N, C-alpha and C positions, 0 to 999 in steps of 0.2 A: 690552311693546310693541316694544322694540328687537329682541328675538328674533323676534317675529312678522314685522316688516319684513324682517329678515335671511332668514327662511325663505321668504317670498314672493319676494324677489329671487333667492334661490338656486334656487327652483323654476323661475322664468322662465328663468334662465340654463341650468339643467340641461335643461329641455325643449327650449329653442332649440338649444343645442349638440348635444344628443342627436339631435334631428331632422335637423340639418344633417349630422352625421356619418353617421347611418343612411341619409340620402338618397344620400350619396356611396357608401356601402357597397352600397346597392341598385343604384345605377347601375353600379357595378363588377360586381355579380352579373349584371346584364342583359347587359353587354358580354361577360362570360365565356361566357354562354349562347350567344352568337353564334358561338363557336369550339368549344364542347363539346356533345356530345349529352346528352339527359336521363339516359341510362344511367350515364355517367361521373359527372355531377354528383350523382346519387343515391348512388353508392358513396362518394364523397368526403364527402358530407353525413353519411352513416351513420357513417363513421369518426370524424368530428368529434364526433358525438353520443355515441358510445361513450366517447370521451376525456372529454367534459364530464360524463357520468354518473359516471365514476370520481371526477372532481373534486368533484361534489356530495356523494357518499358520504364522501369523505375530508375534507370541510370540517368536519364534526361540530359545526357551530354555533359554531366558534371566533371567527369574525368578529362574530357577534351577541354573543358573550360579551364581547369587547373593548368593544363599544359600550355594553353594559349594566353590566359590572363593571369597566371600565377605570379608573374613578375610585377603585378600591380600591388602586391603586398599581402600580408598575413590575413587581412580582412577578407580578401577575395577567396583565398584558399579555405578559410574557416567557414564562410557562408556556403560555398559549394559543397563542402563536406557535410554540413548539417542538413542541407537540402537533400543531398544524396541519401543519407541515412534515414531521414524521415520518409522520403518517397519510397525507398525500398521496404520499409516496415509496413507501409500501407498496402503495397502491391502483394507482399507475401501473405498478409492477413486476408486480402480479397481472394487470392488464389486458393488458400486453404479452405475458405468458406465455400468456394465454387466446386470443390472436389467431387461431390456426388453428381452434379450436373455434367461435369467433364467426363467422368467415368461412363455415364449413360450414353452421351453423345458419341464418344469414341468407341463404344462397345468393348470397354476394357474393365471387366468386373473387379480385377485385383488392383486397380489404380490407387484406391484409397489406402492400400497397404504400403505403397511405395512413396506417394507424393509428400506426406509430411516430412519424412527423412530427407527427401531431395530439397525441400524448402529450407530445412535446417542447414544443409550444406551450403545452399546459396546465401543464406544469412551470414554464415561465417565467412564465406568468400568475399562478401561485400565489405567487410571490415578492412580487407587489404587492398581494395580497388583504388582508392585515392592515393595511398602510398605507392602503388604500382605506377601511377601516372607521374608522381613526383620523381620516381627513379628514372622513368623514361625521359622526363624533362632535363634531367642531369646527365643523360646518355649513359646511365648505369644499366645497360641491357644485360650485362653478365649476371647480375643478381636476379633480374627478372627471369632470365632463361633458367637459372639454377632453381628458382622457385617452381617454375612450371615442370622442369624435369623431375625434381624430387617429389613434386605432387603426383606426377604420373607413377613414379616408383611406389609411393605410399598407397595409391589406389590399387595397383596390381598386387602388392604384397598382402594388404588386408583382404581384398575381395577374393583372391585365389585361395588364401589360407582358410577363410571362413567357408567358402563354397565347397571346398574339398574335405573339410573336417567336421562340418556341422550340417544341420538340416534347415538352415536359414533360407536356402534357395535364392530368390531374387533379392531378398533383404541384404544378403552379403554384398551385392553390388552397391546398394545404397550406403551401407556402412563404409565401403571403400571410397565412395564419393565424399562422404563427410570427412574421412581421414585426409583425403586429397585437399579439400578446402582448408582444413586446419594447417596443413604444411604450407600451402601457398600463402595464406594470410599471415602466418607466423613469420615467414622469411621476408615478405615485403614490409611488414610493419616494423620489424627489427632493423630493417635497412634504412628507415627514415626516422623512426621514433614517433611516439604519439603527438608530441608538441608541434611537429612540423605541419600538421594538418588539423589538429583538434585543440590547439592552444586558443583559449577564448579570445574573441575579438567582437567589436560592436557589429551587430547585424543591422544592415540598412535595407529598407524596402527597395531603394533604387537598385541595389546589387541583386536582390532577388528577382526583380523584373528583368534585369539584364541576363541573368542565368536562364530564366524562362524563355526569353526571346532567342538566346543563343542555342539552347538545348532542344527547342521544338523540332527544327528540321533534322538535327543530328539524331534525335530519338527515333524519328520515322525512318531515316536512312539506315541506322544501325540495326534497328529491330527487323526491318525488312531484309537487310543484307544477311544477318545471322539467321533469320527465318528461312531464307532461301537455302541455307545449308542444312537446316534441321527439320523444318515443318513438313517435309515430305514423309518423314517417318510416321507421325500421327495420321497423316492423310492415307498413307499406305495401310496402316492398321485398320482404318475404317473401310477402305475400298477393297482390299484383297485378303484381309484376315491376318491373324496374328502370326501364323507360321511363315507365310511369304513375306510379311513385313519384317519379321526377325531376320530372315536371310538377306533381305534387301539392306537392312540396317548394318549387318555385319560387312557386306560387300562395300557399302558406302564408307564405313570406317576404314577399311583397308585402302580403298581407292583415294581417299582424301589425304593420305599421308604425304605424297608429294605436293598435291594441289594446295593444301592449306598450311601444312606445318613447315614447308620450305617457303612457298610463295607468301604465306601469311607473315612469316618473320621478316622477309624482305620488305613487304609493304609497311610493316610496323616501324622498321628502322628508317624507311624513306620519309616519313612525316617530319621528324625533327631535322633530317638531312636537307629536305627541300626548304623548310622554314629558314634554316641558317644560310642557305645558298643565295647568291646574288640572283635577282630576277632573270637575267639573261642566261644563267647557267641551269635553270630549273628544267627546261624542256629537254636539253641534251642528257641531263642526269636521269630523267625518266626513261628515255630511249635506251640508255646503257643498262639500266636496271631490268628492262624488259628482255634485252639480249641475254643478260646473265641468268634471268629466270628461265628463259627458253633452254639454254644450254644445260641447266641443272634439272629442270622439271620434265621436259619431253622424254628423255630416256627413262626416267623413273616411271612415268605413266605408261609408256609403251612396254617397258619391262614387266610391270605388274600385269598388264593385259596378257602378255605372252606366257607368263609362268602361272597364271591363275588356276588352270586345272591341276597342275602339279602341287601348287601351294595348298589348295583345299584338300586334295587327297592325302597330303602329308600331315596336315595340322588339324583337320576337323573331322568329326565322326560323320557317318553317312547321312544323318538327319540334316546336315548343313550342305548337302551337295549342290543345292540351287545357288549357293554363293559363287561358284566358279564362273558360270556364264554371266551373272550379274556383274561380277568384278571386271570381267573382260570388257563389258560395255561402259561401266562407270569410270574406269581408269582413264579412258579417252574423253568421256563427257565432261570431266571436271578440269581438264587442262586449261581452258580459257579463263577459269575463275581467278587464278593469281594475277593474270595480266590485267583484268578489270580492277582487281584490288589495288595494284600498283598505280594504275591510272587514277583511281579514286583518291589515292594519297596526294596526288598532284592537285586535284580539285579541292581537297580538304585544305591544303596549305594556302589556297587562294580564297578560302571562305565560300566556296560554291556549294554550301550544304543543301540549299533548296533543290539545286539541279540533281545532286546525288540522291536526295529523297525521292524525286519523281522517277529517276532511273530505276530505283528499287521497287517503286510501286508498279511500274510497267513490267519489270522482271518477275515479280511475284504473281501478277495477274496472268502472265503467260505461263508460268510454272503450274499454277493451280488449274488453269484451263487445259493445258496439255495433259496433266495427270488425269483429270476427269474424263477426257476423251480416250486417251491411250490405255487406261486401266481396264477398259472393257475387254481388251485382248490379253489381259494377264499382267503379271508383275514385270516380265521381261520387256514388254512393249512400254509399260509405264516408265521404266528406267530411262528411256530415250527422252522423256520430258525434261530431264535435267539438262541434257545437251541443248535442247531447243531454248531453254531459259538462259543458259550460259551464253549462247550465241547472241541472243537479243541484248543481254546486258553488255557484252563486249562492244557490239556495234554502237549502242547508245552512248557508252562511256567514251569511245574513240571520237565520236562526233562532238561530244561536249568538250573534250580536251583540244580538239582541232581548233575550236574557236579561241582558245587561249594560247595558241602558238605551238602546240605539240604536233609535229609532223612525223608520221610513222612510216614514210616511204623507205627509210633506211633499214627497216626491219625485214623486208622481203628477202634480201640476199642472205643474211645470217639465218633466218628461219628456214629457208630452203636447204641450206647446208646442214642444219641440225636435223631436219627431216630425213635427208639422205643418210646421215649417220645412224639415225634411229632405225631406218629400214634395214641397213646393213647389220645392226645389232640384232634385230628381230630375226633375220635370216640365220644368223649365227646360233641364236638360241634354238630356233626350230631345228636346225641341223643337229645340234647337240642332243635334243630330245629324241630325234629320229634314231640316233645311234645308240642311245642308252636305254630307251623306253623298255620296260619289262625285264631288264637285266639287273637292276639294282633297286633297293627299297625306294619308296616315294620320297622319303626325307633326303636320301643321298642324291636322288635325281634333282630335287629342288636346289640343293646346294650347287650341284654342277651347272644347272641352268643359270642360276644367279651369277656364279663365277664367270661363266661364258659371256653373259651380258656386260658384267663389270669390266672385263678385259677388252671386249670387242668395241664398246662405245668410244672410249678415248682414242683407240687406234683409228676407227672410222672417222671420228671428228678431226683427227690429225690429217687424214687424207682429204676429207671434204670441207673441213672447217675454215681453211684459209686464215689461220691465225687466231681463231676464236678461243681455242683452248689455251693458247699462250697468253692471250689478253686476260682471260679469267684467272689464271694462276698468277700473273703479274699483279693483278689487283689484290690478290690475297697475300702478296709478298713472297710467293714461292718461286717466282721466276728469277730471283737473284741467285739461286743455287747454281753453281757453275755447270755441272753435268746436265741438269734439267734445262738451263738456259740454252746450252748448245743444241740439245735435242729439239727444243721448241723452234730454234732458228733453222732447223733442218740440216 
């Protein structure tokens, strides 16, 4: 019971801090977009994604190994840490060497100006990766969330300041990325100390072989899972050009706020929660997590889609107008992603790494094929490839979990109620827009539309939800408040 309360509290802090930090990061990105064209932002984004890809490949599941096998002693942690640092150094060097070829293939002539700095940022961030997993193993998600949030703040502060006061252009974003990496690594390392993971111990070949066997399927699964979130941007750059790719990337960054930065935190917290739970309690725990995710994420996705035109008109210059329709599509397309991530945490806790890897292989194949076909009709059509891939991933993950006892029949009733509440919220926002459109500045209209959605959704959920809102607040410890408790009971 103590672990359960600790996990729930950690989840709340993690989600809250993550959202706050990401909100600052997104605000910074929007401010940067006021000074840079979509073409420049697209090439900087692609350089960062290439660096991140090398980081995923070079991780080789060492962080997960520390979480799962760290209890076997200092020798296991030290060996995994050394393996991780050496593999990362090799991948960073190989990526730097391949920069001219990558720039030519992606038709990004300025890539060489950005990629070295992105690789430096990744190298710094890797120093804090093993401490991050040690903190997660100890359920210290508050410090992890603080590192992420303050890292986002550092990125926004440095990048916005430089892009608005200097002629650095896209390099300002790279320097912001380096600052972000320094903050994240510094906070996680000081949270554990160097000796917790780099205190020398005897290196055994048997342990190295165990890490290689353990990490192979995880590397494939994580690389493809993260690639599914990011590789569409380089592909878009090659298929539709830098301008449209930049608009698509901006829309994707906005759309993934609920899908990744709420659902992702829930999924991250679920891994240690499931590992600590009794086997019989794991499947119900997953189903409850999916209900909570739906209650939180569906209105955020629907709300983003509804306010997209007003948001873009209020916050971005006319050169970014294409972001509005793309955001309307992607906000819905990405909603299935968190559900798949939460189900994947269940499979991870059971050691089903090979199954997860093949699910990601299939998802990535579908994504690339859909992009290649749909891009012929432009960037708007290509955006629907994300939804096709998300649906395939969800269906395959559900089927894999079904074999291990997870039954999702209980989800239909709460999901239908959440959907009705989202429809009611969307109608309220649409009505508010119809009443005030053209009468107030776009920024004021945006605030009014958001406020309408924020007020309308909990009311609609109270009408259609049948206790879902009360259960969610009770799990967060808010249902104990006398007035709130009486209201929830009707």
